[in-house]
N, C-alpha and C positions, 0 to 999 in steps of 0.2 A: 508400175510406179505409182498410178493413181490409187490402187487398192491399198498399197502400203501406206501412202499418205493418209488415206481414210482411216486405216486401222490405228495408225499413230495418233490421229486427232481424237478418235473415239476413246482411246485408252487415256489420252491426256485429259479429256473431259471427265472421265470416270474417276481418275485420280483426284481432280479438283473437287468433284462431288464428295469423295470419300474423305478428303481433307476437311471440308466443311462439316462433315457428320463427326469426324474425330474431335474437331474444335467444340462442337456442341456437346459431345460426351464429356469432354474436359471441364466445360463450364458446369455441367450437371454434376459431375463428380465433386467438384469443388464445393458447390452449394450443399451437396448431400453430406460431405464431411463435416460442413458447418453444423448442419442439424444434428448429426451424430455426436458432435463434441459439445453441443449445447444441451444434451441430455434429453432431447425429444424422443419419446418411445415409438412414435409413429409418424410417418411422413404426412403432413396435412393433406386433406381431400382437395384443397385449392390447387395442389400441384398436378392433379390429373390431366388438366388441359396441356400443361407444359410437357408432360410425359407422353401425351398422345401426339403433339406436335413434333416432338423429338422422334418418336417411332414412325411417324408418317413420313419423315424426311430420309429414313433409313432404306437401303436397298431391301428388295423382297427377301424375306426368310432371315433377317438379322435381328429384328427387334425382340421377338418373343413376347411375353405379357408383362407389361410394366404397370404396376398398380401403386397408387399413392397410399393405400391403406395397409402399408407393411412397415416393418422396422427399417430406419435408414441404413443400417449395416446390410441388410438383405438386398434392398434396392441398389446400394453401392456395388455389391458383388455382381448384380445382374448388368449394371451399366459398364463395369470393368469387362466383363465377358463380351458384351456387345463391342466395346472398344477394341478388344483383342481381334474379334472377327473382322472388324473394319480395317484394322492394320494388315491382317492376313489378306484381305481383298485387295488392298492398296499395294502390297508388296508382290502379290502374285507368285511368280516362280521363285523369287528370292525366299519367300516364306517356306516353300516346299523344300528348298535346298537347306535351309536352316533346320527344318524339322528333321531331315535325313542324317544330319551331323551331330545335332545336340538334342537328345530326348528331353522332353518336358520334365520339370521337376515333379509334376504331380504323378508321374509314373514310378513312384518309389525311390525317388532320389531327392535330396536336399542339399542346400549349400553348407559346406564346412566352414568352421571358424578358420581363418587364415587362407582361405581359397580352396578350390577343388570342390568335389561333390561327394557326399557320404551317403550310404543306404539310409532310407527313411526308417525311423523308429517305429516299432509296433505298439 
């Protein structure tokens, strides 16, 4: 019984940490979208400290290499990918069950107008 409670508590704490990381990713995404919409060609170098703090708060192996000296759209793609990994960690077995029943759109399928999924165009 005690081991079950300890596992539950550890999983709960992990979900709370992941929730904070997802919130930080959301804030970063919102700010990067603002940069992209303003027409900035490159993320300012002053952002590097923020990116380093964000990456440092992430679980091991999730961050990748976040650099400020790139286009906002590219950095946005990286942060979206990080956020997806965070959600998968947070959802655990639920994410695996979803993957088994619904293949990702990136595997040659795309949404169809009016619903459903159609093969991707070449």
